[in-house]
LUMKOL-279771 format. One record per residue (C-alpha): residue number from 1; residue in three letters; x, y, z. Coordinates in steps of 0.1 Angstrom, whole numbers, plus 5000, padded with zeros to 4 digits. Example, Ala and Ser with C-alpha at 12.3 -4.5 7.8 and 13.67 -1.06 7.14 Angstrom:
BEGIN
[node 1; 'ALA'; [5123; 4955; 5078]];
[node 2; 'SER'; [5137; 4989; 5071]];
//
This chain:
BEGIN
[node 1; 'MET'; [3921; 6622; 3847]];
[node 2; 'LYS'; [3906; 6599; 3873]];
[node 3; 'TYR'; [3937; 6580; 3879]];
[node 4; 'ASN'; [3966; 6604; 3873]];
[node 5; 'PHE'; [3949; 6637; 3880]];
[node 6; 'CYS'; [3964; 6652; 3848]];
[node 7; 'CYS'; [3944; 6667; 3820]];
[node 8; 'PRO'; [3951; 6649; 3787]];
[node 9; 'LYS'; [3945; 6681; 3767]];
[node 10; 'CYS'; [3966; 6707; 3785]];
[node 11; 'GLN'; [3986; 6686; 3812]];
[node 12; 'ASN'; [3972; 6707; 3840]];
[node 13; 'THR'; [3973; 6688; 3873]];
[node 14; 'GLU'; [3946; 6708; 3891]];
[node 15; 'ILE'; [3915; 6686; 3886]];
[node 16; 'ALA'; [3882; 6693; 3903]];
[node 17; 'ILE'; [3861; 6664; 3913]];
[node 18; 'VAL'; [3823; 6669; 3913]];
[node 19; 'GLU'; [3804; 6640; 3927]];
[node 20; 'GLY'; [3768; 6634; 3916]];
[node 21; 'GLY'; [3740; 6625; 3939]];
[node 22; 'ALA'; [3709; 6641; 3955]];
[node 23; 'PHE'; [3725; 6640; 3989]];
[node 24; 'LYS'; [3758; 6654; 3976]];
[node 25; 'GLY'; [3742; 6686; 3964]];
[node 26; 'ASN'; [3746; 6678; 3927]];
[node 27; 'ILE'; [3716; 6661; 3912]];
[node 28; 'TYR'; [3727; 6669; 3876]];
[node 29; 'ASN'; [3756; 6644; 3873]];
[node 30; 'THR'; [3732; 6616; 3865]];
[node 31; 'LEU'; [3723; 6591; 3838]];
[node 32; 'SER'; [3686; 6583; 3840]];
[node 33; 'TYR'; [3663; 6558; 3822]];
[node 34; 'GLY'; [3629; 6547; 3834]];
[node 35; 'LEU'; [3629; 6548; 3872]];
[node 36; 'THR'; [3667; 6542; 3874]];
[node 37; 'THR'; [3691; 6570; 3882]];
[node 38; 'ILE'; [3729; 6564; 3880]];
[node 39; 'TYR'; [3752; 6590; 3896]];
[node 40; 'LEU'; [3783; 6601; 3878]];
[node 41; 'THR'; [3815; 6616; 3892]];
[node 42; 'ARG'; [3828; 6644; 3870]];
[node 43; 'TYR'; [3865; 6653; 3867]];
[node 44; 'VAL'; [3870; 6688; 3854]];
[node 45; 'CYS'; [3903; 6704; 3843]];
[node 46; 'THR'; [3904; 6738; 3860]];
[node 47; 'THR'; [3925; 6753; 3832]];
[node 48; 'CYS'; [3909; 6743; 3799]];
[node 49; 'GLY'; [3875; 6729; 3811]];
[node 50; 'PHE'; [3880; 6694; 3796]];
[node 51; 'THR'; [3857; 6670; 3815]];
[node 52; 'GLU'; [3854; 6633; 3820]];
[node 53; 'ASN'; [3825; 6614; 3836]];
[node 54; 'TYR'; [3828; 6581; 3854]];
[node 55; 'ILE'; [3804; 6557; 3870]];
[node 56; 'ASP'; [3820; 6545; 3902]];
[node 57; 'ASP'; [3795; 6520; 3915]];
[node 58; 'PRO'; [3799; 6485; 3900]];
[node 59; 'LYS'; [3762; 6478; 3905]];
[node 60; 'SER'; [3753; 6507; 3883]];
[node 61; 'LEU'; [3777; 6495; 3856]];
[node 62; 'GLN'; [3759; 6461; 3857]];
[node 63; 'LYS'; [3725; 6479; 3854]];
[node 64; 'ILE'; [3738; 6496; 3822]];
[node 65; 'LYS'; [3750; 6463; 3808]];
[node 66; 'GLU'; [3716; 6447; 3815]];
[node 67; 'LYS'; [3696; 6475; 3800]];
[node 68; 'PHE'; [3717; 6485; 3769]];
[node 69; 'ILE'; [3738; 6456; 3758]];
[node 70; 'ASN'; [3721; 6429; 3736]];
[node 71; 'PRO'; [3735; 6396; 3749]];
[node 72; 'GLU'; [3728; 6378; 3716]];
[node 73; 'ASP'; [3751; 6398; 3694]];
[node 74; 'GLY'; [3769; 6423; 3718]];
[node 75; 'SER'; [3752; 6453; 3701]];
[node 76; 'SER'; [3742; 6483; 3721]];
[node 77; 'GLU'; [3712; 6506; 3719]];
[node 78; 'PHE'; [3728; 6532; 3742]];
[node 79; 'VAL'; [3736; 6565; 3725]];
//
């Protein structure tokens, strides 16, 4: 939905974009661990309600890799 603005469930093309962030008025689109908060952008189908979440900031993606991926065997503790 992020790239083609089409719902994979119902093919609706009216997709709402809800940005996360304290200064964007939506503090609930977050992934938090410890003192780290990562903001998600949510794409919502306005017909069926199907939702996808994306992390847009590459620095935040790197933080997730460092925290949750075991470099020795590639396993993940993230659930």
